[in-house]
LOZAMAR-359435 format. One record per atom (N, C-alpha, C, O): x, y, z. Coordinates in steps of 0.02 Angstrom, whole numbers, plus 32768, in hexadecimal, padded with zeros to 4 digits. Each point is the difference from the previous one (the first is absolute). Layout:
LOZAMAR-359435
XYZ
...
END
This chain:
LOZAMAR-359435
B65A55DFF720
801280457FF6
7FE2802D8036
801A8036800D
7FB07FB58012
7FDF80288033
80298005803F
7FF6802E8028
80387FA37FE2
80278002803E
804380237FF7
802D7FFA802A
7FDB802D7FA0
803D80267FF6
800680378034
7FCD801D8015
806F7FF27FFE
800D8038802E
802280387FD8
80147FF67FC7
7FF280438059
802080387FDF
804A7FF07FF0
801D801D7FD2
7FFF7FB58053
80477FEC7FF4
80077FD57FC2
80387FF77FE7
7F917FEE8000
80027FD67FC5
7FF680277FBF
80007FE37FCA
7FF8805E803B
7FF580297FC5
803F80037FD5
80387FFE8018
7FBC80087FA8
803980087FD2
801A80488005
7FE1802B801F
80587FDF7FC3
801D80448001
7FD280327FDD
7FFA80398015
7FE77FB17FB4
7FD2802C7FDC
7FC38011802C
7FE980398000
7FFC7F978024
7FC7800C802B
8012802F803A
7FD9802C8012
80627FCB800A
8018802F8034
800680467FE3
7FED80318021
802C7FD47FA3
800880407FDF
7FBC80217FF4
7FF8803C800C
7FD77F9E7FDD
7FBD801A7FF5
7FE180198041
7FE180358002
80277FA58032
7FE580138042
80208040801A
7FDD802D8017
80657FD67FE4
8024803C8017
7FEC803C7FD5
7FF88038801A
80017FBE7FA5
7FED80367FD3
7FBC801C8013
7FF6803D7FFF
7FDC7F988011
7FBC80168012
8001802B803F
7FE180358003
80437FB38030
80058026803F
802280437FF5
7FE880338017
804F7FCC7FC5
8026803F7FF5
7FD880317FD6
8003803C800C
7FD87FAC7FC2
7FD9802D7FD6
7FC980228029
7FF5803C7FF9
7FE97F9E8030
7FCA801D8029
801D80308034
7FE28034800E
80577FBB8010
801D802D8032
801D803E7FDF
80018036801F
80177FC47FA4
8019803B7FDC
7FC680317FF2
8008803C8007
7FBF7FA97FE6
7FC5802A7FF5
7FEB80248040
7FF0803B7FFF
80117FA08038
7FF0801E8041
803280378011
7FED80368017
80537FBD7FDE
80348032800E
7FF5803F7FD7
80078038801A
7FE87FC17FA7
7FF5803A7FD5
7FC380288017
8002803E7FFF
7FC97FA18017
7FC580248018
801080278040
7FEC803A8006
80367FA68029
80118022803E
803180397FF3
7FFA8036801E
80367FBF7FB6
803080357FEF
7FDD803B7FDF
80138039800B
7FBA7FB97FCC
7FDB80367FDF
7FDB802B8033
8000803D7FFA
7FE17FA38037
7FDD80268034
8033802B8027
7FF3803B800D
80467FA88004
803380258024
801A803B7FD6
80098037801A
80027FBE7FA6
801980357FD4
7FCD80387FFA
8013803B7FFF
7FAE7FB47FFD
7FCC80347FFC
8001802A8040
7FFB803D7FFD
800B7FA2803C
800380258040
803E802C8002
7FFD803B8014
803B7FA97FD9
804080248005
8004803A7FCF
801880368011
7FD17FBF7FB2
800480347FCD
7FC3802E8001
800380387FE7
7FC77FB18036
7FC480288002
8005803C802E
7FE480357FF1
80407FC58046
800580378030
8021803E7FE1
7FE580378009
80537FC47FD5
801B803C7FE0
7FD1801E7FCC
7FFD803D7FF7
7FDF7F987FE6
7FD180197FCF
7FC680268021
7FE980337FE7
7FFF7FB28052
7FCC80248025
801B80428019
7FDE80337FFC
805F7FCE801D
801F803F8017
800580337FC7
7FF5803B800B
801B7FAD7FBA
800A802E7FC8
7FBE80187FE2
7FF6803B7FF5
7FDC7F957FFF
7FC280127FDD
7FC78015802D
7FD280227FEA
80307FCB8055
7FCB8012802F
801E80198042
7FF77FE18034
802B80587FCA
80218019803C
7FD080108039
80127FFA803B
7FB1801A7FB4
7FCF800F8036
7FEF7FC18027
7FFB8001803D
7FFD7FC87FA0
7FF27FC08021
803D7FE98029
7FF97FE98038
8042801D7FAB
803E7FEB8021
800E8029803F
801C7FE68031
7FD180597FCE
800D802C8039
7FC580058031
80028028802F
7FCC7FB07FC6
7FC67FFF802C
80177FEB8046
80247FCE8007
7FC88056802C
80167FF28044
7FD57FCA8021
7FC380048001
805F7FCA8019
7FDF7FC98024
80267FF78042
80387FE78001
7FA8802D8035
801F7FF88042
804280258007
802C7FEA8024
7FDA804E7FBC
803D80288006
80367FED7FCD
803480217FFD
7FC07FAC7FDB
802F7FEB7FCC
7FDF800C7FBC
7FC37FFF7FFA
8066800C7FD4
7FE480027FBC
7FF07FB97FEC
801C7FD0801B
7FB680287FB5
7FEC7FBD7FEA
803D7FDA7FE5
80047FC3800A
8029805F7FD6
803C7FDF7FE5
802A7FE28038
80147FC67FFC
7FF980608038
80297FE78037
7FDB7FCB8029
801F7FD2801B
7FA080347FE9
7FD97FCC8022
80077FBE7FDA
800A7FCB801E
7FF180397FA0
80087FC37FD8
80467FE48006
800A7FC4800B
802980687FEE
80457FE98002
80147FE78046
80217FCC8006
7FCC8057802D
80177FF08044
7FD77FCB8024
801A7FDE802C
7FA7801C7FC1
7FD57FD28026
7FE37FC87FD6
80047FC68012
7FDF804B7FB6
7FD97FCF7FDA
802A7FD47FD1
7FED7FC87FF1
804B80527FF7
80287FDB7FCF
80187FBD801B
7FFE7FCE7FDD
801980318061
801C7FC2801D
7FCB7FCA800B
800C7FC77FED
7FBB80498030
7FCC7FCC8005
7FE97FE67FBC
7FF07FC57FF9
800E80667FD5
7FEC7FEA7FBE
80347FCF7FE4
7FED7FCC7FE4
805380448023
80337FD27FE6
80027FBF8027
800C7FCB7FE3
7FE98038805E
7FFC7FC28028
7FC47FD77FE9
80057FC37FFA
7FC3805E7FFA
7FC57FDD7FE7
800C7FE07FBC
7FEB7FC77FF5
8037805C7FDF
80127FE37FBF
802E7FC38009
7FF97FCE7FDC
803580368053
802D7FC8800D
7FDB7FC3801A
800B7FC97FE9
7FC780428046
7FD97FC8801A
7FD57FE27FC9
7FFA7FC37FFB
7FE880687FDC
7FD77FE87FC8
802A7FD57FD1
7FEA7FCA7FEB
8053804E8004
802B7FDB7FD3
80127FBC801C
7FFC7FCD7FDD
801880318063
80147FC0801E
7FC57FD08003
80077FC57FF1
7FBE80548022
7FC57FD68005
7FEE7FE37FBB
7FF47FC47FFA
800A80667FD3
7FEF7FE87FBD
80367FD27FE4
7FF07FCF7FDE
804F803F8031
80367FD57FE9
7FFA7FBB801F
80097FCD7FDE
7FE980318063
7FF67FBF8021
7FC37FDC7FE4
80007FC37FF9
7FCD80637FF6
7FC37FE27FE2
80107FE27FBC
7FE87FC97FF0
804080587FE8
80157FE67FBF
80267FBE8009
7FF27FD07FDD
803C802F8052
80277FC3800C
7FD37FC8801A
80097FC67FED
7FC7804B803D
7FD27FCD801B
7FD57FE47FC8
7FF27FC37FFF
7FF780677FD4
7FD87FE87FC8
80287FD27FD2
7FE57FD37FE1
805C8038801C
802A7FD87FD4
80187FC08022
80237FD87FE1
7FCA801C805E
80127FC18020
7FD97FC67FE2
80157FC78004
7FB280487FDD
7FDC7FCE7FDA
80217FFC7FBB
7FE380157FCE
80597FD18031
802A80037FC4
7FE47FD87FC6
8010800E7FC7
7FC77FC08047
7FE47FD97FC9
7FD2802B7FD5
80047FFF7FC3
7FD18027805D
7FD3802B7FD9
8026803A7FE0
7FEF80157FC9
804480048059
802880367FE4
80237FE97FC1
800080237FCD
801C7FA18034
80227FE57FC5
7FCF7FF37FC8
800F800B7FC6
7FB57FDC804B
7FCD7FF57FCD
7FEC80427FDF
7FF980047FC3
7FFC80308066
7FEE80427FE5
8038801D7FD5
7FF4801B7FCB
80497FDD804D
803B801B7FDC
80097FDC7FBE
800D801F7FCD
7FEB7F9F8033
80067FD97FC2
7FC980137FCE
800D80067FC4
7FB680048056
7FC980137FD4
800C80457FE1
7FF2800A7FC5
802780248063
800C80447FE5
803980007FCE
800080277FD1
80327FAD8038
80377FFE7FD0
7FEA7FDD7FBF
801780137FCA
7FBD7FBC803B
7FE77FDF7FC4
7FD580307FD8
80017FFF7FC2
7FDA802B8060
7FD580307FDF
802780377FDE
7FE8801D7FCF
80537FF28049
802880377FE3
802D7FE87FC7
801E80297FDD
7FE87F958019
802B7FE67FCB
7FDC7FFE7FBF
801D7FEB7FCD
END
């Protein structure tokens, strides 16, 4: 049994492995989307509730326009790089499919 390859897995084992990867990547997606939503929705709230801060002059621009015109894009690129790096890390961790299947089987037995 130790010489099994990933191609020898049953359909149920493939399903468990895929489920584990997708569940972890879905969690990552939700966390990154939450940060993006806070940034996107936070700016109008700052403009509404803290107009003095939003209109603060930085280098001839208001803080709002500085954020929208300059800082927003590097932040979204940074979030994208973070997502890709973590997603690749999740997939790399799941290449040890024997331990992943053991963990998945143990968690399903515990929930039954």
